[in-house]
N, C-alpha and C positions, 0 to 999 in steps of 0.2 A: 870528236870531230876535228880538233886542232892537229891531230896526228896525221891527217890525210891531206893529199894534194890532188888537184885536178890538172891535167895537162891536155891542151887542145892545140891542134894545128890543122886549120881548115876543117874538113869533115872528120878528121881522125881525133879520137879522144882516149884518154887513159885515166884511171884512178890509181894513185900511187900512195905508198906508205913508206916514207923514209924511216930506216931502222938503225938504231945504235945498240948493239948487243955484244957483250963480252969483248969489248975493245974493237969491234968491227963495225964499219958503217956501210950500209948498202941500201938499195931501193927495191921494194917489192912492188911489182906491177900487179894490182889486184883485178883489174879489168881493162880491156882495151878493145877498140873497135875502129875500123876504118871503112865501114860500109862495103866490105868485100873488095877493097882496093889495096892489094899488097904493097904497092909502091908508096901509097900514103902512109901505111903502117911503118914502113922502113924510114920514111922521112921523120915521122913522129919519134921513133926510137933513136934516130941520130940526134935529134934535138934533146931528147931525154938524156942521152949519154953525155952530151956537152954540159947540160944542166947539172948532172950528177958529178962530173969531174970538177966543175967549178966549185962545188960545195964539199969536196973531199970524200965522196962516196967511192968505194972500191969496186963494186959490181952491181948489176941489176939482175933480179930474179923474176922470171916470167913463167907462169903455168899456162901452157897453151895446149889444148886438146886436139886441135886440128893438125894432123900429121903434115899436111902440105905447108901450112903456115910455119910450123915448127922447123921443117926442113929448110924452108926459104930463109928464116931468120938465122938458123945455125950457119947456113952457107954464107950469108951476107955479113954476119957479125962475129962468127966464131963462137967460142965458148963451149959449154957442156950442155948436151941435150940428152935426156933420157925419157923413156915412155912413162906416162902416168899410169899406175895400176890402181884400179878401183875394185872394191869388194861389194858384192851384193848377194842377197839370199832371199828366197821365197819358198815356202812350202807349197804354194800354188803353182803347179807345173806351167800353166798358161802365162802367169805373171813372170815366172822365172825365164821362160822363153822370150818374153817381150823385153825384159831387162837385158838379156844376153845379146839381143840383136839391136838394141837402141844405139843411136849415134849421140854420144855424150858431148856436150859443149860446155866444158868446165873452164872456169877462170879461178884465180886465186881467191876471189871474193866468195866463191862457193865452198870453200874448204877451210881447214885449219892449217893451211900451208905456212902461215906465219909462225907456227910453233916448231918448224923444222929448219 
């Protein structure tokens, strides 16, 4: 529990994990929410960027599955953005069709993103 931090700015919140690995220092954003208000999310990430710089971190990693939020963050903050590829399989054709058409809402908290 000591490895994680919570960041809050108004109604916007994030769960963070500061990382020091192989001589690199960065922050993984494991979850974030701004109640559907993109401007609040941008304000939260600006505050997080200043917090990170003050503590010597070099970059912030975010797993965002909503293409519109990802595009907006990339436009506002720059950096690298690439689509998340998810694998699924089911022998049941109905379940496979359901998985194929699902709208996934992934965050770093839902995966092993910390290992990459």
